[in-house]
ROTIZA-387110 format. One record per residue (C-alpha): chain; x, y, z; residue in three letters; residue number from 1. Coordinates in Angstrom, 3 decimals. Each point is the difference from the previous one (the first is absolute). Example, Ala and Ser with C-alpha at 12.3 -4.5 7.8 and 13.67 -1.06 7.14 Angstrom:
residues 2
ATOM   mol         c1         c2         c3   type   seq
ATOM     A     12.300     -4.500      7.800    ALA     1
ATOM     A      1.370      3.440     -0.660    SER     2
***
This chain:
residues 487
ATOM   mol         c1         c2         c3   type   seq
ATOM     A      0.000      0.000      0.000    MET     1
ATOM     A      1.422      3.369     -1.053    THR     2
ATOM     A     -1.587      3.375     -0.807    SER     3
ATOM     A      1.413      3.500     -0.426    ILE     4
ATOM     A     -1.621      3.287      0.993    ASP     5
ATOM     A      1.099      2.000     -3.046    GLU     6
ATOM     A     -0.932      3.422      1.346    ARG     7
ATOM     A      1.774     -0.553      3.329    LEU     8
ATOM     A      3.076     -1.472     -1.704    LEU     9
ATOM     A      0.248      3.001     -2.318    GLU    10
ATOM     A     -0.260      2.541      2.837    SER    11
ATOM     A      2.570     -1.818      2.145    LYS    12
ATOM     A      2.414     -0.373     -2.913    MET    13
ATOM     A     -0.200      3.746     -0.620    ILE    14
ATOM     A      0.953      0.598      3.644    GLN    15
ATOM     A      3.016     -2.267     -0.313    VAL    16
ATOM     A      1.039      1.458     -3.354    GLU    17
ATOM     A     -0.059      3.530      1.431    GLN    18
ATOM     A      1.842     -0.921      3.221    ALA    19
ATOM     A      3.434      0.488     -1.572    ARG    20
ATOM     A      1.876     -0.228     -3.289    ALA    21
ATOM     A      0.221     -3.644     -1.097    TRP    22
ATOM     A      2.162     -1.648     -2.628    SER    23
ATOM     A     -1.625     -0.485     -3.411    PRO    24
ATOM     A     -2.570     -2.822     -0.190    ARG    25
ATOM     A      0.223     -0.817      3.731    VAL    26
ATOM     A     -3.625      1.022      0.599    ILE    27
ATOM     A     -1.124     -2.017     -3.025    SER    28
ATOM     A      1.855     -3.099      1.234    LYS    29
ATOM     A     -1.503      0.449      3.442    PHE    30
ATOM     A     -3.538      0.274     -1.328    GLU    31
ATOM     A      0.553     -3.127     -2.099    THR    32
ATOM     A      1.004     -1.877      3.154    LEU    33
ATOM     A     -3.184      1.089      1.772    ILE    34
ATOM     A     -2.208     -0.913     -2.932    ARG    35
ATOM     A      1.517     -3.277     -1.159    SER    36
ATOM     A      2.317     -1.256      2.733    GLY    37
ATOM     A     -0.854     -3.426      1.425    ASP    38
ATOM     A     -1.616     -0.085      3.421    GLU    39
ATOM     A      3.124     -0.916      1.976    VAL    40
ATOM     A      2.159      2.659     -1.688    SER    41
ATOM     A     -2.375      2.815      0.994    ILE    42
ATOM     A     -1.217     -1.366      3.319    PHE    43
ATOM     A      3.568     -0.320      1.352    ARG    44
ATOM     A      1.703      2.366     -2.429    ALA    45
ATOM     A      3.778      0.245      0.296    ASN    46
ATOM     A      1.363      3.347     -1.270    PRO    47
ATOM     A      3.431     -1.529     -0.624    LEU    48
ATOM     A     -1.524     -2.719     -2.187    ALA    49
ATOM     A     -1.947      2.696     -1.874    PHE    50
ATOM     A      3.263      1.898     -0.530    ALA    51
ATOM     A      1.849     -3.104     -1.210    ARG    52
ATOM     A     -2.718     -1.233     -2.359    ASP    53
ATOM     A     -0.828      3.367     -1.562    ARG    54
ATOM     A      3.375      1.709     -0.178    GLY    55
ATOM     A     -0.706      2.603      2.672    VAL    56
ATOM     A      2.585      1.320      2.472    ALA    57
ATOM     A     -0.559     -1.545      3.447    GLU    58
ATOM     A     -0.200      3.309      1.928    PRO    59
ATOM     A     -2.586      1.332     -2.437    GLU    60
ATOM     A     -2.030     -3.224      0.203    ALA    61
ATOM     A     -0.101      0.171      3.807    ILE    62
ATOM     A     -1.049      3.653     -0.075    ASP    63
ATOM     A     -2.651     -0.817     -2.605    LEU    64
ATOM     A     -1.643     -2.600      2.235    PHE    65
ATOM     A      0.244      2.293      3.018    LEU    66
ATOM     A     -1.770      2.823     -1.835    HIS    67
ATOM     A     -2.578     -2.513     -1.255    ALA    68
ATOM     A     -0.623     -1.154      3.573    ALA    69
ATOM     A     -0.341      3.603      1.147    ARG    70
ATOM     A     -2.541      0.613     -2.771    ALA    71
ATOM     A     -2.018     -3.078      0.971    GLY    72
ATOM     A      0.854     -2.098     -3.070    LEU    73
ATOM     A      1.822     -2.551      2.147    PHE    74
ATOM     A     -0.006     -0.994      3.660    ASP    75
ATOM     A      3.378     -0.315      1.729    LEU    76
ATOM     A      0.529     -3.117      2.115    HIS    77
ATOM     A      2.818     -1.161      2.264    TRP    78
ATOM     A      0.359     -3.787     -0.407    ASP    79
ATOM     A      2.021     -2.262      2.297    ILE    80
ATOM     A      1.504     -2.894     -1.967    LEU    81
ATOM     A      1.190     -3.256      1.501    CYS    82
ATOM     A      3.701     -0.122     -0.950    PRO    83
ATOM     A     -0.153     -3.796     -0.433    HIS    84
ATOM     A     -3.255     -0.512     -1.915    SER    85
ATOM     A     -0.938      3.343     -1.559    GLY    86
ATOM     A     -3.386     -0.202      1.714    LEU    87
ATOM     A     -1.603      3.421      0.566    VAL    88
ATOM     A     -0.447     -0.370      3.742    LEU    89
ATOM     A     -1.769      3.297      0.628    GLU    90
ATOM     A     -0.875      3.101     -1.994    SER    91
ATOM     A     -0.497      3.427      1.582    PHE    92
ATOM     A     -1.590      3.037     -1.579    GLY    93
ATOM     A      1.666      2.402      2.443    LYS    94
ATOM     A      3.613      0.221      1.112    LEU    95
ATOM     A     -1.029      0.537      3.621    ARG    96
ATOM     A     -1.685     -3.442      0.020    ALA    97
ATOM     A      3.139     -1.768     -1.234    LEU    98
ATOM     A      1.736     -2.354      2.407    ARG    99
ATOM     A      3.293     -1.625     -0.900    SER   100
ATOM     A     -0.649     -3.184      1.993    HIS   101
ATOM     A     -1.108     -2.813     -2.308    PHE   102
ATOM     A     -1.471     -3.478      0.391    VAL   103
ATOM     A     -0.085     -2.473     -2.891    CYS   104
ATOM     A     -2.272     -2.963      0.611    GLY   105
ATOM     A      1.286     -1.738     -3.114    LEU   106
ATOM     A      3.669      0.092      1.048    CYS   107
ATOM     A     -0.846     -0.319      3.720    ASP   108
ATOM     A      2.238      2.963      0.887    ILE   109
ATOM     A     -0.259      3.482      1.434    ASP   110
ATOM     A      2.441      2.859      0.238    GLY   111
ATOM     A      0.749      3.638     -0.687    GLN   112
ATOM     A      0.577      1.711     -3.315    THR   113
ATOM     A      1.222      3.513     -0.703    ASP   114
ATOM     A     -1.603      2.587     -2.263    LEU   115
ATOM     A      2.573     -0.735     -2.707    ASP   116
ATOM     A     -0.232     -3.788      0.419    ASP   117
ATOM     A     -3.127     -1.745     -1.336    PHE   118
ATOM     A     -2.371      2.926      0.525    ILE   119
ATOM     A     -1.185      0.872     -3.494    GLU   120
ATOM     A     -1.854      3.151     -0.972    ALA   121
ATOM     A     -2.558     -1.033     -2.625    THR   122
ATOM     A     -2.649      1.903     -1.916    PHE   123
ATOM     A     -3.512     -1.315     -0.651    SER   124
ATOM     A     -2.231      1.611     -2.610    VAL   125
ATOM     A     -2.971      1.646      1.700    SER   126
ATOM     A     -3.186     -2.082     -0.226    PRO   127
ATOM     A     -1.852      3.219     -0.906    GLN   128
ATOM     A      2.183      0.311     -3.113    VAL   129
ATOM     A      0.285     -3.633     -1.081    ARG   130
ATOM     A     -1.820     -2.733      1.872    ARG   131
ATOM     A      1.937     -3.272      0.293    LEU   132
ATOM     A     -1.033     -3.386      1.305    SER   133
ATOM     A      2.928      0.286      2.452    LEU   134
ATOM     A     -1.757      2.939      1.651    HIS   135
ATOM     A     -2.717     -2.411      1.170    ASP   136
ATOM     A      2.021     -2.408      2.131    VAL   137
ATOM     A     -3.024     -1.886      1.297    ASP   138
ATOM     A     -1.051     -0.874     -3.559    SER   139
ATOM     A      3.374     -1.358     -1.165    LEU   140
ATOM     A      0.441     -3.621     -0.983    SER   141
ATOM     A      2.286     -1.927      2.345    ILE   142
ATOM     A      2.637     -0.103     -2.767    GLU   143
ATOM     A     -0.066      3.761     -0.583    ASP   144
ATOM     A      0.155      0.658      3.738    LEU   145
ATOM     A      3.325     -1.798      0.158    HIS   146
ATOM     A      1.711      0.458     -3.347    TRP   147
ATOM     A     -1.198      3.485     -0.954    LYS   148
ATOM     A     -0.575      1.735      3.318    LEU   149
ATOM     A      2.253     -1.493      2.668    LYS   150
ATOM     A      3.226     -1.252     -1.625    PHE   151
ATOM     A      2.571      2.315     -1.594    ALA   152
ATOM     A      1.076     -1.668     -3.233    GLU   153
ATOM     A      3.357      1.799     -0.131    SER   154
ATOM     A      1.649     -1.991      2.826    GLY   155
ATOM     A      2.672     -2.366     -1.357    ARG   156
ATOM     A      2.124     -2.693      1.610    LEU   157
ATOM     A      3.533      1.274      0.781    PRO   158
ATOM     A      2.462      0.024     -2.868    GLY   159
ATOM     A     -2.430     -0.877     -2.780    GLY   160
ATOM     A     -3.103      0.877     -1.985    GLN   161
ATOM     A     -2.335     -2.575      1.568    THR   162
ATOM     A     -3.014      1.755      1.440    ARG   163
ATOM     A     -0.977     -1.256      3.428    PHE   164
ATOM     A     -3.719     -0.006     -0.847    VAL   165
ATOM     A      0.706     -2.448     -2.829    ASP   166
ATOM     A      1.685     -2.355      2.477    VAL   167
ATOM     A     -2.780      0.528      2.528    LEU   168
ATOM     A     -2.701     -0.917     -2.517    ARG   169
ATOM     A      1.570     -3.450     -0.415    THR   170
ATOM     A     -0.216     -0.544      3.771    LEU   171
ATOM     A     -3.639      1.049      0.414    VAL   172
ATOM     A     -2.248     -2.898      0.979    ARG   173
ATOM     A     -3.204      1.992      0.253    GLY   174
ATOM     A     -1.562      3.411      0.583    MET   175
ATOM     A     -3.507      0.863      1.077    THR   176
ATOM     A     -2.184      2.492      1.772    TYR   177
ATOM     A     -1.270     -1.053      3.423    LEU   178
ATOM     A     -3.598      1.184      0.486    PRO   179
ATOM     A     -0.973      0.810      3.587    ALA   180
ATOM     A     -1.611     -2.857      1.974    SER   181
ATOM     A      0.720     -2.474     -2.807    VAL   182
ATOM     A      2.331     -3.013     -0.273    THR   183
ATOM     A      1.895      0.148     -3.297    THR   184
ATOM     A      1.600     -3.100     -1.499    THR   185
ATOM     A      3.222     -0.144     -2.047    LEU   186
ATOM     A      1.578     -3.120     -1.480    GLN   187
ATOM     A      3.684     -0.145     -0.905    ALA   188
ATOM     A      2.997     -2.272     -0.542    GLU   189
ATOM     A      2.611      0.858      2.645    ILE   190
ATOM     A      3.699     -0.827     -0.234    GLY   191
ATOM     A      2.713     -0.168      2.707    PRO   192
ATOM     A      1.220      3.248      1.528    GLY   193
ATOM     A     -2.465      2.381      1.633    ALA   194
ATOM     A     -3.497      1.281     -0.581    LEU   195
ATOM     A     -0.588      3.730      0.430    SER   196
ATOM     A     -3.313      1.822     -0.014    GLY   197
ATOM     A     -0.614      3.746      0.086    VAL   198
ATOM     A     -2.802      2.511     -0.225    ASN   199
ATOM     A      1.791      2.627     -2.113    VAL   200
ATOM     A     -2.381      2.723      1.158    GLN   201
ATOM     A      0.623     -0.403      3.750    THR   202
ATOM     A      3.330     -1.935      0.041    GLN   203
ATOM     A     -1.545     -2.682      2.216    ALA   204
ATOM     A      1.949     -3.137     -0.835    GLY   205
ATOM     A      1.138     -3.455      1.015    PHE   206
ATOM     A      2.749     -2.436     -0.909    ILE   207
ATOM     A     -0.149     -3.774      0.515    ILE   208
ATOM     A      2.759     -2.549     -0.714    PRO   209
ATOM     A     -0.797     -2.572     -2.681    VAL   210
ATOM     A      1.071     -3.550      0.871    VAL   211
ATOM     A      1.019     -2.284     -2.887    ASP   212
ATOM     A     -2.504     -2.834      0.361    SER   213
ATOM     A      0.807     -1.876     -3.227    SER   214
ATOM     A      1.857     -2.783      1.842    ALA   215
ATOM     A     -2.400     -0.299      2.919    ALA   216
ATOM     A     -3.373      0.146     -1.719    VAL   217
ATOM     A     -0.741     -2.805     -2.466    PRO   218
ATOM     A     -3.085      1.647     -1.556    ASP   219
ATOM     A      0.654      3.627     -0.956    LEU   220
ATOM     A     -3.286      0.258     -1.905    SER   221
ATOM     A     -2.000      0.673      3.189    THR   222
ATOM     A      0.284      3.724      0.784    PRO   223
ATOM     A      0.896      1.156      3.501    ALA   224
ATOM     A     -2.389      2.556      1.491    THR   225
ATOM     A      1.467      3.070      1.697    ILE   226
ATOM     A     -2.316      2.292      1.952    ARG   227
ATOM     A      0.957      3.641      0.482    ILE   228
ATOM     A     -1.887      2.747      1.827    THR   229
ATOM     A      0.174      3.661     -0.965    TYR   230
ATOM     A     -1.457      2.499      2.498    ASP   231
ATOM     A      0.682      3.184     -1.962    GLY   232
ATOM     A      3.365      0.597      1.684    GLN   233
ATOM     A      1.872     -3.301     -0.106    ARG   234
ATOM     A     -0.010     -3.502     -1.424    PHE   235
ATOM     A      0.051     -3.015      2.312    THR   236
ATOM     A      0.726     -3.495     -1.290    SER   237
ATOM     A     -1.343     -3.125      1.671    ALA   238
ATOM     A      3.259     -1.823     -0.811    VAL   239
ATOM     A      3.675      0.807      0.501    SER   240
ATOM     A      1.151     -1.658     -3.241    ALA   241
ATOM     A     -1.448     -0.853     -3.408    VAL   242
ATOM     A      0.693     -3.274     -1.851    PRO   243
ATOM     A      1.147      0.274     -3.598    SER   244
ATOM     A     -2.424     -1.195     -2.649    GLY   245
ATOM     A     -3.607      0.864     -0.859    PRO   246
ATOM     A     -1.490      2.233      2.687    THR   247
ATOM     A     -3.372      1.564      0.693    VAL   248
ATOM     A      0.007      3.268      1.927    PHE   249
ATOM     A     -3.105      1.076      1.873    GLU   250
ATOM     A      0.302      3.649      1.047    ILE   251
ATOM     A     -2.696      1.274      2.364    ASN   252
ATOM     A     -0.293      3.775      0.128    ASN   253
ATOM     A     -1.509      0.823      3.397    THR   254
ATOM     A      0.724      3.721     -0.385    GLY   255
ATOM     A     -2.533      2.707     -0.879    PRO   256
ATOM     A      1.494      0.899     -3.419    ARG   257
ATOM     A      1.114     -1.737     -3.143    ARG   258
ATOM     A      3.649     -1.044     -0.037    GLY   259
ATOM     A      2.291     -1.500     -2.602    SER   260
ATOM     A      2.571     -2.779     -0.128    LEU   261
ATOM     A      3.061     -0.610     -2.170    LEU   262
ATOM     A      1.534     -3.470      0.457    LEU   263
ATOM     A      3.697     -0.411     -0.809    ILE   264
ATOM     A      1.960     -3.267      0.055    ASN   265
ATOM     A      3.631      0.949      0.721    TRP   266
ATOM     A      2.494     -2.676     -1.179    PRO   267
ATOM     A      2.653     -1.348      2.432    PRO   268
ATOM     A      2.826      2.069     -1.523    GLU   269
ATOM     A     -1.842      3.250      0.774    ILE   270
ATOM     A     -1.027     -1.193      3.474    VAL   271
ATOM     A      3.656     -0.810      0.740    ALA   272
ATOM     A      1.165      3.576     -0.741    MET   273
ATOM     A      1.173      1.740      3.199    PRO   274
ATOM     A     -1.601      3.197     -1.298    GLU   275
ATOM     A     -1.971      0.870     -3.103    LYS   276
ATOM     A      1.885      1.962     -2.686    PRO   277
ATOM     A     -0.725      3.685     -0.457    THR   278
ATOM     A     -1.502      0.677     -3.403    LEU   279
ATOM     A      1.387      2.447     -2.543    GLU   280
ATOM     A     -2.670      2.435     -1.172    PHE   281
ATOM     A     -0.220      2.103     -3.119    ASP   282
ATOM     A      0.738      3.638      0.934    PRO   283
ATOM     A     -2.893      1.773      1.688    TYR   284
ATOM     A     -0.621      3.264      1.828    VAL   285
ATOM     A      0.729     -0.754      3.640    SER   286
ATOM     A     -1.509      1.931      2.871    GLY   287
ATOM     A      3.419      1.403      0.844    GLY   288
ATOM     A      0.511      1.161     -3.583    MET   289
ATOM     A     -3.328      1.824     -0.029    LEU   290
ATOM     A      0.743      1.878      3.224    LEU   291
ATOM     A      3.124      1.501     -1.590    THR   292
ATOM     A     -1.870      1.338     -3.027    ARG   293
ATOM     A     -0.770      3.696      0.074    GLN   294
ATOM     A     -3.146     -0.482     -2.069    THR   295
ATOM     A     -1.448     -2.398      2.560    PHE   296
ATOM     A      0.822      2.290      2.902    ARG   297
ATOM     A     -1.651      2.966     -1.732    LYS   298
ATOM     A     -3.111     -1.767     -1.296    LEU   299
ATOM     A     -0.670     -2.179      3.033    PHE   300
ATOM     A      0.752      2.259      2.944    ARG   301
ATOM     A     -2.790     -1.653      1.983    SER   302
ATOM     A      1.764     -3.391     -0.065    GLU   303
ATOM     A      1.389     -0.666      3.457    ARG   304
ATOM     A      2.151     -2.527      1.842    VAL   305
ATOM     A     -0.966     -0.729      3.598    ASP   306
ATOM     A      2.520      2.006      2.046    GLU   307
ATOM     A     -0.321     -2.403      2.950    GLU   308
ATOM     A      1.191     -2.975     -2.066    GLU   309
ATOM     A      1.665      1.282     -3.166    GLY   310
ATOM     A      0.919     -2.183     -2.961    LEU   311
ATOM     A      3.445     -1.453     -0.518    GLY   312
ATOM     A      2.046      0.698     -3.125    ILE   313
ATOM     A      2.947     -2.255     -0.748    ARG   314
ATOM     A      1.887      2.640     -1.959    GLN   315
ATOM     A     -0.570      3.655     -0.742    VAL   316
ATOM     A      2.567      2.607     -1.016    THR   317
ATOM     A     -0.251      3.323      1.801    LEU   318
ATOM     A      1.612      3.170     -1.282    LEU   319
ATOM     A      0.456      3.113      2.132    PHE   320
ATOM     A      0.855      3.380     -1.483    THR   321
ATOM     A      0.855      3.255      1.737    ASP   322
ATOM     A      1.086      3.499     -0.936    LEU   323
ATOM     A      3.464      1.224      0.872    LYS   324
ATOM     A      0.072      3.605      1.142    GLY   325
ATOM     A     -3.762      0.390      0.264    SER   326
ATOM     A      0.341      2.402      2.944    THR   327
ATOM     A      2.067      2.370     -2.120    ALA   328
ATOM     A     -2.531     -0.355     -2.811    LEU   329
ATOM     A     -2.862      1.141      2.239    TYR   330
ATOM     A      2.087      2.874      1.393    GLU   331
ATOM     A      0.953      1.211     -3.476    HIS   332
ATOM     A     -3.422     -0.298     -1.713    LEU   333
ATOM     A     -2.393      0.329      2.900    GLY   334
ATOM     A     -2.430     -2.648      1.157    ASP   335
ATOM     A     -2.610      0.304     -2.759    LEU   336
ATOM     A      2.424      0.067     -2.939    ASN   337
ATOM     A      2.164     -2.756      1.422    ALA   338
ATOM     A     -3.019     -2.180      0.706    TYR   339
ATOM     A     -1.217      0.496     -3.581    ALA   340
ATOM     A      3.401     -1.155     -1.235    LEU   341
ATOM     A     -0.084     -3.003      2.314    VAL   342
ATOM     A     -3.461     -0.931     -1.272    ARG   343
ATOM     A      1.281      0.082     -3.579    GLU   344
ATOM     A      2.806     -2.345      1.019    HIS   345
ATOM     A     -2.571     -2.323      1.644    PHE   346
ATOM     A     -1.866     -0.163     -3.309    ALA   347
ATOM     A      3.181     -0.968     -1.857    LEU   348
ATOM     A      0.758     -2.750      2.504    LEU   349
ATOM     A     -3.581     -1.261     -0.189    ASP   350
ATOM     A      0.158     -0.258     -3.799    ALA   351
ATOM     A      3.382     -1.759      0.109    ALA   352
ATOM     A     -1.204     -2.519      2.579    ALA   353
ATOM     A     -3.156     -0.739     -1.996    GLN   354
ATOM     A      1.979     -0.399     -3.236    ARG   355
ATOM     A      2.040     -2.745      1.676    HIS   356
ATOM     A     -2.963     -1.912      1.497    ALA   357
ATOM     A      0.306      1.612      3.423    GLY   358
ATOM     A     -1.983      2.277      2.265    ALA   359
ATOM     A      0.606      2.916      2.312    ILE   360
ATOM     A     -1.139     -1.305      3.384    VAL   361
ATOM     A      0.257      3.306      1.852    LYS   362
ATOM     A      1.846      3.266      0.331    THR   363
ATOM     A      1.802      0.828      3.239    ILE   364
ATOM     A      0.777      3.703      0.014    GLY   365
ATOM     A      2.141      0.442     -3.113    ASP   366
ATOM     A      0.735     -3.728     -0.189    ALA   367
ATOM     A     -1.762     -2.765     -1.894    VAL   368
ATOM     A     -0.468     -3.708      0.708    MET   369
ATOM     A     -0.699     -2.101     -3.102    ALA   370
ATOM     A     -0.689     -3.729     -0.370    ALA   371
ATOM     A      0.767     -2.434     -2.819    PHE   372
ATOM     A     -0.781     -3.659     -0.520    SER   373
ATOM     A      3.247     -0.742     -1.884    ARG   374
ATOM     A      3.397      1.216      1.239    PRO   375
ATOM     A      1.231      0.888     -3.482    VAL   376
ATOM     A     -3.016      2.280     -0.523    ASP   377
ATOM     A      0.878      1.973      3.137    ALA   378
ATOM     A      3.565      0.596     -1.167    VAL   379
ATOM     A     -1.168      0.930     -3.508    ALA   380
ATOM     A     -2.469      2.453      1.548    ALA   381
ATOM     A      2.723      1.541      2.192    ALA   382
ATOM     A      2.257      0.565     -3.021    LEU   383
ATOM     A     -2.927      1.462     -1.908    HIS   384
ATOM     A     -0.788      2.319      2.910    MET   385
ATOM     A      3.555      1.358     -0.023    LEU   386
ATOM     A     -0.249      0.545     -3.748    GLN   387
ATOM     A     -3.338      1.817      0.255    GLU   388
ATOM     A      1.148      2.188      2.895    ILE   389
ATOM     A      3.136      0.880     -1.969    GLY   390
ATOM     A     -2.127      1.031     -2.970    LYS   391
ATOM     A     -2.340      1.941      2.285    PHE   392
ATOM     A      2.916      1.886      1.564    ASN   393
ATOM     A      1.384      0.969     -3.402    ARG   394
ATOM     A     -3.351      1.507     -0.956    GLU   395
ATOM     A     -0.334      2.035      3.222    GLN   396
ATOM     A      1.594      3.326      0.770    ARG   397
ATOM     A     -0.231     -0.505      3.741    GLN   398
ATOM     A      1.892     -2.088      2.569    PRO   399
ATOM     A      0.343     -3.635     -1.064    ALA   400
ATOM     A     -1.828     -2.950      1.480    ILE   401
ATOM     A      2.738     -2.270      1.338    ILE   402
ATOM     A     -1.184     -3.586      0.407    LEU   403
ATOM     A      1.546     -2.848      1.984    LYS   404
ATOM     A     -1.409     -3.524      0.299    MET   405
ATOM     A      0.289     -3.352      1.744    GLY   406
ATOM     A     -1.708     -3.346     -0.573    ALA   407
ATOM     A     -0.251     -3.511      1.434    HIS   408
ATOM     A     -2.025     -3.122     -0.789    CYS   409
ATOM     A     -1.387     -2.626      2.362    GLY   410
ATOM     A     -3.114     -1.166      1.844    PRO   411
ATOM     A     -2.520      2.443      1.415    SER   412
ATOM     A     -3.474      0.369      1.435    ILE   413
ATOM     A     -2.716      1.867     -1.926    ALA   414
ATOM     A     -2.569      1.865      2.107    VAL   415
ATOM     A     -2.373      2.921     -0.378    THR   416
ATOM     A      0.943      2.861      2.284    LEU   417
ATOM     A     -1.426      3.511     -0.101    ASN   418
ATOM     A     -2.120     -0.970     -3.029    GLU   419
ATOM     A      3.116     -1.005     -1.959    ASN   420
ATOM     A      1.365     -3.402     -1.043    LEU   421
ATOM     A      3.417     -0.077      1.646    ASP   422
ATOM     A      2.900     -2.338      0.761    TYR   423
ATOM     A      1.608     -0.784      3.340    PHE   424
ATOM     A      2.893     -2.075      1.273    GLY   425
ATOM     A      3.764     -0.300     -0.117    GLN   426
ATOM     A      0.193      0.398     -3.786    THR   427
ATOM     A     -1.577      3.460      0.318    VAL   428
ATOM     A      2.417      0.970      2.763    ASN   429
ATOM     A      3.080     -1.148     -1.915    ILE   430
ATOM     A     -1.068      1.741     -3.225    ALA   431
ATOM     A     -0.470      3.275      1.896    ALA   432
ATOM     A      3.383     -0.301      1.727    ARG   433
ATOM     A      1.835     -0.879     -3.202    VAL   434
ATOM     A     -1.306      3.189     -1.574    GLN   435
ATOM     A      1.868      2.020      2.625    SER   436
ATOM     A      3.342     -1.179     -1.459    PHE   437
ATOM     A     -0.750      1.491     -3.430    ALA   438
ATOM     A      1.289      3.409     -1.007    ASP   439
ATOM     A     -1.244      2.353     -2.710    ALA   440
ATOM     A     -0.985     -1.854     -3.175    GLY   441
ATOM     A      0.780     -3.419      1.493    GLU   442
ATOM     A     -1.918     -3.223      0.606    ILE   443
ATOM     A      1.035     -2.355      2.803    CYS   444
ATOM     A     -1.024     -3.650     -0.359    LEU   445
ATOM     A      0.281     -2.832      2.483    THR   446
ATOM     A      1.838     -3.147     -1.058    GLU   447
ATOM     A     -3.316     -1.897     -0.138    ALA   448
ATOM     A     -1.262      2.474     -2.586    LEU   449
ATOM     A      3.256      0.361     -1.928    TYR   450
ATOM     A      0.250     -3.777     -0.475    THR   451
ATOM     A     -3.691     -0.437     -0.958    ALA   452
ATOM     A     -0.735     -1.257     -3.546    PRO   453
ATOM     A      0.704      2.562     -2.688    GLY   454
ATOM     A      1.319      2.771      2.253    VAL   455
ATOM     A      3.740     -0.305     -0.647    ARG   456
ATOM     A     -0.648     -0.282     -3.732    GLU   457
ATOM     A     -2.084      3.182      0.145    LEU   458
ATOM     A      2.833      1.847      1.749    LEU   459
ATOM     A      2.756     -1.057     -2.409    MET   460
ATOM     A      2.039      3.005     -1.089    GLY   461
ATOM     A     -0.956      2.069      3.036    ARG   462
ATOM     A      2.196      0.962      2.922    ASP   463
ATOM     A     -0.705     -2.491      2.799    VAL   464
ATOM     A      1.890      0.096      3.280    ASP   465
ATOM     A     -0.480     -2.684      2.680    GLY   466
ATOM     A      0.723      0.733      3.672    PHE   467
ATOM     A     -0.733     -1.384      3.469    GLU   468
ATOM     A     -2.217      1.943      2.406    VAL   469
ATOM     A     -1.670     -0.694      3.333    PRO   470
ATOM     A     -3.785     -0.217     -0.232    LEU   471
ATOM     A     -2.021      0.324      3.157    ARG   472
ATOM     A     -2.046     -3.171      0.490    GLY   473
ATOM     A      2.320     -2.063     -2.215    VAL   474
ATOM     A      2.619     -2.181      1.652    GLU   475
ATOM     A      3.554      0.979     -0.976    GLY   476
ATOM     A      0.691      2.237     -2.975    SER   477
ATOM     A     -1.920      0.033     -3.242    ALA   478
ATOM     A      1.283      0.444     -3.528    ARG   479
ATOM     A     -1.489      2.917     -1.892    VAL   480
ATOM     A      0.538      0.963     -3.644    TYR   481
ATOM     A      0.058      3.660     -0.971    ARG   482
ATOM     A     -1.137      0.728     -3.560    VAL   483
ATOM     A      0.282      3.346     -1.768    THR   484
ATOM     A     -2.230      1.106     -2.826    GLY   485
ATOM     A      2.957      0.084     -2.425    ARG   486
ATOM     A      0.371     -2.718     -2.650    SER   487
***
C-alpha cells in the first residue's frame, strides 16, 4: 500500500528547495527517491547511501535530509542497532528519549553503546506525504515485520561481503504472531546446537540447548512437543533442553496483547563461540556524527539530551579557538566596534566549521568551542580558519584578528545544558588546556589527534614542532604538536 499527497509533497519540496543553495539536480534526485523509492529505502532512509547511489556529496546529502525533516517531509529517528545481529532494538523519535543501554533477546546479551557506535540516525518519509505499509506496524505480515522493519540489511560478517540476515534466514525454523489468550502451534525440524526464540518488538527471548537424540531415539518420525508460555514480558519453557529432530512447539500467550516469535536454530559452531562477532555495517549517520553537524544544531534546537544522565560518545574532536590581544583590541576600537569585529570573526569560524562537517558548540567570551566527528575534519577546519582570518585581516583597515587554536580527540559525554547541546569530560579539559600553548596563528594538537587517520598527511609541507608539556589532570608529560598556518 502506497499513496502520495501531491499537494503536500509539492509544498514541502518548495520549502526544502528554498532552504539553501543546492547542487544541480539534487532536489530532483531527492523527489525521485520519495516518489519511487522502495519502502525500506524511504522508511529507514540513509543519507550516506543516498549520497553514494546518486553521486551527491555526503555533507550535502545529510543537510538535505535534515532540512526535509525540518519541513515535515521526513521524520528523524534514533535507532539502536544490535552490534551482533543488526536488529533494530529500539527506535526513538526524540533525542531526549534515547538511552544507550541495549538488550538483544536474539543474541541474549545486554550492554552499553555510545552515540557514535550502533546508534543510527534514520529518516522516515512522513505518512502524510507518502503512506507506506511499514507505517502500520500492526498490519504487517510476520515476514515484513522481521525482514523489512526490524533487521538492518547492511550488517555483514567481519572481513567479507556475507550479509548476516542472509545467514540468519537459513537458521530460521519458524516465525509467527502470538495472539493474546491463544495457544499457537509451530512445527519444525531442529538440529543440534541451541534453539533461540525472540519477540523482536519487546526483546523478550529464550535460549534452550538442543540435545542430539539421533543415537538415543530409534524413531525420529514422532515429533517431540515443547510447551512455552509467553506472558507479554518473558518466555518460559516447560523443558530445559530440546531433542533434535521433528518438534512441535505450543506457545501459549497469557499476556493482554499480541506478541511475536522468531525461532532460530543456532548450529554448534556458533554456540561454541566465546562471544558473537561484531558486524561490519555500511556507512550510516551515527548519533555522534549528527550532533557535530551545524545544520542539525541550528534546525533542531529543541532536541535535548538528559543532563542527569548524558549520552556517551566514544570519540569526538574538540577545537578551541581564542583571540590573542583581545584586550588591546577593545581598548583601541571601543567595546561596540570591537564586538562587531569579533562577531564577524565568529561568522567566519562558523562557516569554516560547517564546511568541514563540524559545528560551533558555544562561544566563551571571544573564544569558540567547535566539535567534529572525524579528527581530520577538525584539523582541516582549523587550517581553513587561519586562512579565512588571514584574508579577513588583509581586507580590513583596522587592528587584525589574531587567532590561536588547540584541539584534542577522545571520549566525551553529550548533555544539554543551558538550552545547548554541549560536551563534558576530560577530552574537553585537555583540548582547552592545549589551546593555551598556541601562539598567534598557531594550532596545537595532542598526540592522539596528530596521529589520527589522515591528519599527518594533511599537514605535510607545514611547519610542525613536537614538544613535551605538563597537562593538569594527565599523568606525566604530554606530547603536543604546534602547527603554523604556513605551507
